[in-house]
TIDREN-811586 format. One record per residue (C-alpha): residue number from 1; x, y, z. Coordinates in steps of 0.05 Angstrom, whole numbers, plus 32768, in hexadecimal, padded with zeros to 4 digits. Layout:
N
[node NUM; [X; Y; Z]]
...
***
This chain:
281
[node 1; [8E65; 8A9A; 8A38]]
[node 2; [8E79; 8A73; 89FA]]
[node 3; [8E6E; 8A28; 89FD]]
[node 4; [8EAE; 89FF; 8A02]]
[node 5; [8EC3; 89CF; 89CB]]
[node 6; [8EB2; 8995; 89F9]]
[node 7; [8E6B; 89B0; 8A05]]
[node 8; [8E63; 89BB; 89BA]]
[node 9; [8E73; 8972; 89AA]]
[node 10; [8E47; 895A; 89E3]]
[node 11; [8E0B; 8980; 89C6]]
[node 12; [8E1B; 8964; 8981]]
[node 13; [8E1F; 891D; 899C]]
[node 14; [8DDB; 8924; 89BF]]
[node 15; [8DBC; 8940; 897F]]
[node 16; [8DDA; 8906; 8957]]
[node 17; [8DBD; 88D3; 8987]]
[node 18; [8D79; 88F5; 8984]]
[node 19; [8D7A; 88F3; 8938]]
[node 20; [8D90; 88AB; 8938]]
[node 21; [8D59; 8897; 8969]]
[node 22; [8D26; 88BC; 8940]]
[node 23; [8D3D; 8899; 8902]]
[node 24; [8D3B; 8855; 8924]]
[node 25; [8CF4; 8864; 893C]]
[node 26; [8CDA; 8878; 88F8]]
[node 27; [8CFD; 883F; 88D4]]
[node 28; [8CCA; 880A; 88E7]]
[node 29; [8CCB; 87C7; 88C5]]
[node 30; [8CB2; 87C5; 887E]]
[node 31; [8C69; 87B3; 886E]]
[node 32; [8C59; 8769; 8871]]
[node 33; [8C30; 8767; 8831]]
[node 34; [8C2B; 878C; 87F0]]
[node 35; [8BEE; 87B9; 87F2]]
[node 36; [8BB3; 87A4; 87C8]]
[node 37; [8B6C; 87C0; 87CD]]
[node 38; [8B30; 8797; 87E3]]
[node 39; [8AF5; 87A0; 87B4]]
[node 40; [8AC3; 87D0; 87D2]]
[node 41; [8A89; 87A0; 87C7]]
[node 42; [8AAF; 876B; 87F0]]
[node 43; [8ABD; 879C; 8828]]
[node 44; [8A73; 87AA; 882F]]
[node 45; [8A60; 8760; 882A]]
[node 46; [8A92; 874F; 8861]]
[node 47; [8A74; 8783; 888F]]
[node 48; [8A2E; 876B; 8880]]
[node 49; [8A41; 8724; 8894]]
[node 50; [8A5E; 873D; 88D5]]
[node 51; [8A21; 8768; 88E3]]
[node 52; [8A49; 87A7; 88EE]]
[node 53; [8A22; 87E0; 890E]]
[node 54; [8A2D; 8825; 892C]]
[node 55; [8A40; 8802; 896E]]
[node 56; [8A7D; 87E1; 8950]]
[node 57; [8AC7; 87F5; 8950]]
[node 58; [8AE8; 87DB; 8911]]
[node 59; [8B34; 87D1; 8910]]
[node 60; [8B54; 87C7; 88CD]]
[node 61; [8B99; 87A8; 88D6]]
[node 62; [8BC1; 87BE; 8899]]
[node 63; [8B8F; 87F3; 8884]]
[node 64; [8BAD; 8805; 8840]]
[node 65; [8B81; 883B; 8822]]
[node 66; [8B51; 883B; 885D]]
[node 67; [8B15; 8821; 8838]]
[node 68; [8B00; 87EF; 886E]]
[node 69; [8AFD; 8822; 88A7]]
[node 70; [8AE0; 8857; 8879]]
[node 71; [8AA9; 8828; 8862]]
[node 72; [8A9C; 8812; 88AA]]
[node 73; [8A91; 885A; 88BE]]
[node 74; [8A6E; 8876; 8881]]
[node 75; [8A3F; 883C; 8870]]
[node 76; [8A37; 8818; 88B3]]
[node 77; [8A3F; 8850; 88E5]]
[node 78; [8A77; 882D; 890B]]
[node 79; [8AB7; 884A; 8926]]
[node 80; [8AF7; 8836; 8902]]
[node 81; [8B41; 8830; 8911]]
[node 82; [8B71; 8823; 88D8]]
[node 83; [8BB7; 880B; 88E8]]
[node 84; [8BF1; 8807; 88B6]]
[node 85; [8C3C; 8806; 88BC]]
[node 86; [8C47; 8828; 8878]]
[node 87; [8C49; 8875; 887D]]
[node 88; [8C31; 887A; 8834]]
[node 89; [8BF3; 8851; 8843]]
[node 90; [8BE6; 8878; 8882]]
[node 91; [8BE9; 88BA; 885B]]
[node 92; [8BBB; 889E; 8825]]
[node 93; [8B8A; 8884; 8859]]
[node 94; [8B88; 88C6; 887D]]
[node 95; [8B7A; 88EC; 883D]]
[node 96; [8B42; 88BB; 882C]]
[node 97; [8B24; 88C2; 8871]]
[node 98; [8B22; 890D; 886A]]
[node 99; [8B05; 8909; 8824]]
[node 100; [8ACF; 88D9; 883D]]
[node 101; [8ABC; 8908; 8875]]
[node 102; [8AC3; 88D5; 88AD]]
[node 103; [8AFB; 88F4; 88D6]]
[node 104; [8ACD; 88F4; 8913]]
[node 105; [8AC6; 88A8; 8912]]
[node 106; [8B07; 888F; 88F3]]
[node 107; [8B50; 8894; 8908]]
[node 108; [8B8D; 887A; 88E4]]
[node 109; [8BCB; 8864; 890B]]
[node 110; [8C11; 8857; 88F2]]
[node 111; [8C24; 8819; 891A]]
[node 112; [8C37; 87D0; 8918]]
[node 113; [8BF8; 87A4; 8917]]
[node 114; [8C1C; 876E; 893E]]
[node 115; [8C2A; 879C; 897A]]
[node 116; [8BF2; 87CF; 897A]]
[node 117; [8BBA; 87C8; 89AD]]
[node 118; [8B7B; 87AE; 898C]]
[node 119; [8B53; 879B; 89CA]]
[node 120; [8B1B; 87CE; 89BF]]
[node 121; [8B09; 87B2; 897A]]
[node 122; [8AC6; 8790; 8970]]
[node 123; [8AD6; 8781; 8927]]
[node 124; [8B1A; 8772; 8907]]
[node 125; [8B27; 8775; 88BC]]
[node 126; [8B63; 8755; 889A]]
[node 127; [8B81; 874F; 8855]]
[node 128; [8BC3; 872D; 8865]]
[node 129; [8BE5; 86EE; 884F]]
[node 130; [8BD4; 86AB; 8870]]
[node 131; [8C16; 86A7; 8896]]
[node 132; [8C0B; 86ED; 88B1]]
[node 133; [8BC5; 86D9; 88C7]]
[node 134; [8BE3; 869E; 88EC]]
[node 135; [8C18; 86CA; 890C]]
[node 136; [8BE1; 86FC; 8921]]
[node 137; [8BB1; 86C6; 893A]]
[node 138; [8BCC; 86BF; 8982]]
[node 139; [8BC6; 870B; 898B]]
[node 140; [8B7F; 870B; 8972]]
[node 141; [8B6A; 86D3; 89A2]]
[node 142; [8B90; 86F2; 89DC]]
[node 143; [8B7B; 873B; 89D6]]
[node 144; [8B35; 873B; 89B9]]
[node 145; [8AF6; 8732; 89E1]]
[node 146; [8ACA; 86F4; 89D5]]
[node 147; [8A98; 8706; 899F]]
[node 148; [8AC7; 8733; 8978]]
[node 149; [8ABF; 8725; 892D]]
[node 150; [8AFA; 871B; 88FD]]
[node 151; [8AF5; 8723; 88B2]]
[node 152; [8B2E; 870E; 8884]]
[node 153; [8B2D; 871A; 883A]]
[node 154; [8B47; 86DC; 8814]]
[node 155; [8B74; 86BD; 8849]]
[node 156; [8B61; 868D; 8881]]
[node 157; [8B7D; 867E; 88C7]]
[node 158; [8B97; 8638; 88BD]]
[node 159; [8B76; 8604; 88EA]]
[node 160; [8B49; 8639; 890A]]
[node 161; [8B0D; 862C; 88DE]]
[node 162; [8AE1; 8669; 88CE]]
[node 163; [8A9C; 866F; 88EC]]
[node 164; [8A85; 8683; 88A7]]
[node 165; [8AA2; 8692; 8863]]
[node 166; [8A90; 86A9; 881D]]
[node 167; [8AAF; 8678; 87EB]]
[node 168; [8AF8; 868A; 87E5]]
[node 169; [8AEB; 86D5; 87ED]]
[node 170; [8AED; 86E0; 8838]]
[node 171; [8AEA; 86BD; 887B]]
[node 172; [8AC5; 86D0; 88BB]]
[node 173; [8AD6; 86BC; 8903]]
[node 174; [8ABA; 86CE; 8947]]
[node 175; [8AEB; 86CF; 8981]]
[node 176; [8AD5; 8696; 89B0]]
[node 177; [8AD4; 8699; 89FC]]
[node 178; [8B02; 8669; 8A21]]
[node 179; [8AD5; 8631; 8A3A]]
[node 180; [8B03; 85F6; 8A43]]
[node 181; [8B05; 85D8; 8A89]]
[node 182; [8AD6; 85BA; 8ABD]]
[node 183; [8A94; 85DD; 8ACD]]
[node 184; [8A65; 85CC; 8B05]]
[node 185; [8A1D; 85DE; 8B13]]
[node 186; [89DE; 85C6; 8B35]]
[node 187; [8995; 85CA; 8B22]]
[node 188; [895D; 85D2; 8B54]]
[node 189; [8927; 859D; 8B4B]]
[node 190; [88EA; 8585; 8B73]]
[node 191; [8918; 854F; 8B8E]]
[node 192; [894F; 857E; 8BA3]]
[node 193; [8991; 8596; 8B84]]
[node 194; [89AF; 856D; 8B4C]]
[node 195; [89F9; 8578; 8B3D]]
[node 196; [8A1B; 8574; 8AFA]]
[node 197; [8A64; 8576; 8AE2]]
[node 198; [8A75; 858C; 8A9C]]
[node 199; [8ABB; 8581; 8A7E]]
[node 200; [8AC8; 85A9; 8A3F]]
[node 201; [8AFF; 85A6; 8A0B]]
[node 202; [8B08; 85DE; 89D9]]
[node 203; [8B28; 85E7; 8995]]
[node 204; [8B1B; 8630; 8984]]
[node 205; [8ACE; 8634; 897E]]
[node 206; [8AC6; 85E8; 897B]]
[node 207; [8AB1; 85CA; 89BE]]
[node 208; [8AAA; 8582; 89D6]]
[node 209; [8A9E; 8565; 8A1B]]
[node 210; [8A7A; 8538; 8A4C]]
[node 211; [8A48; 8544; 8A84]]
[node 212; [8A45; 851A; 8AC3]]
[node 213; [89FC; 8515; 8AD5]]
[node 214; [89E3; 850A; 8B1D]]
[node 215; [89DB; 84BF; 8B10]]
[node 216; [8A27; 84BE; 8B08]]
[node 217; [8A28; 84B0; 8ABE]]
[node 218; [8A50; 84D6; 8A8B]]
[node 219; [8A2A; 84F0; 8A4F]]
[node 220; [8A49; 8510; 8A12]]
[node 221; [8A30; 8554; 89FF]]
[node 222; [8A16; 855F; 89B8]]
[node 223; [8A06; 859A; 898B]]
[node 224; [8A38; 85C6; 89B0]]
[node 225; [8A3E; 860C; 8993]]
[node 226; [8A6C; 8643; 89AC]]
[node 227; [8A61; 8688; 898F]]
[node 228; [8A89; 86BE; 89B1]]
[node 229; [8A76; 86BB; 89FB]]
[node 230; [8A37; 8690; 89F0]]
[node 231; [8A37; 8644; 89F6]]
[node 232; [89FF; 8613; 89E8]]
[node 233; [89FF; 85C8; 89EB]]
[node 234; [89D0; 858D; 89F4]]
[node 235; [89CF; 8551; 8A22]]
[node 236; [89A5; 8513; 8A15]]
[node 237; [899E; 84D7; 8A43]]
[node 238; [896C; 84A5; 8A60]]
[node 239; [895D; 84B3; 8AAA]]
[node 240; [8954; 8480; 8AE2]]
[node 241; [890D; 8473; 8ACA]]
[node 242; [8925; 8467; 8A83]]
[node 243; [8905; 84A7; 8A6C]]
[node 244; [8929; 84CD; 8A35]]
[node 245; [8942; 8510; 8A4D]]
[node 246; [895D; 8548; 8A21]]
[node 247; [897E; 8585; 8A41]]
[node 248; [898D; 85C2; 8A16]]
[node 249; [89BF; 85F1; 8A38]]
[node 250; [89C9; 8639; 8A22]]
[node 251; [89F9; 8666; 8A48]]
[node 252; [8A26; 86A2; 8A45]]
[node 253; [8A6E; 869F; 8A5E]]
[node 254; [8A8E; 86D4; 8A88]]
[node 255; [8AD2; 86BD; 8AA2]]
[node 256; [8AC6; 867F; 8ACD]]
[node 257; [8A7B; 8688; 8AD0]]
[node 258; [8A47; 8671; 8A9D]]
[node 259; [89FD; 867E; 8AA7]]
[node 260; [89BD; 8678; 8A7F]]
[node 261; [8984; 8646; 8A79]]
[node 262; [897A; 85FC; 8A6F]]
[node 263; [893D; 85E1; 8A4D]]
[node 264; [892C; 859A; 8A63]]
[node 265; [88FF; 856D; 8A39]]
[node 266; [88E9; 852A; 8A57]]
[node 267; [88EF; 850F; 8A9D]]
[node 268; [88D4; 852B; 8ADE]]
[node 269; [88FB; 856D; 8AD9]]
[node 270; [88E1; 8583; 8A95]]
[node 271; [88DE; 85CE; 8A8C]]
[node 272; [890A; 860C; 8A8A]]
[node 273; [893C; 8617; 8AC2]]
[node 274; [8970; 864D; 8AD1]]
[node 275; [89B7; 8633; 8AC9]]
[node 276; [89F8; 864C; 8AE5]]
[node 277; [8A3A; 8627; 8AE2]]
[node 278; [8A7F; 8636; 8B00]]
[node 279; [8AC1; 861F; 8AE5]]
[node 280; [8AF6; 8601; 8B11]]
[node 281; [8B31; 8631; 8B13]]
***
């Protein structure tokens, strides 16, 4: 039976919608930056600073010609994922991946770096403008695990100071764990349990705070260092016998739990003790 005129126009309308939807899907927003290559020597130096190994998964956000992920795979044995919104760059990257012989360890994705899932990355590489870094910063801090390393060629992250840098060439950050809040713990001593309260404030990887010691005094922590999920700090005070006590805390954060060791110098509780603190929800 021949299709009716109405059926014909219905099919044509559906086809038109499908084509329109396909066009809308492929017409993603234009690239954020003009593509420029990063010198190969800088790429390798960046990876050396970050200590990239075969255990890493390197995500290059705005992968261009693919040299970051190709180098990560070919010279450092890592896995790589390159993401770019520009089909031309994606095509070029794919060709370079094939030519380099690393198709088993590298994949290239045509996607928007602001919306794609980057949570599996252990290393992030960037060559974007400063305002784009700032726009991307909340996503990096939200999605990436503590300890993930970020490398940015040329441009910084505003008031998030780098953990390290090489002149004005590139910057290096480590995603910090969230440690702000009130933590409580006790230490077993020959005279029984001694309880402590620690109140921490945090500005990215910079940490300040005070400890309330069993005598009821508040003591400011010093030499605090937060690197990924590892926190260390020092407490100095004179005990009830006017003996100088120095406590060096070193712990690893997992959610609302922090555990490790405390080394005590001076006073009747000198020595090495296990340490575990819990944060108030």
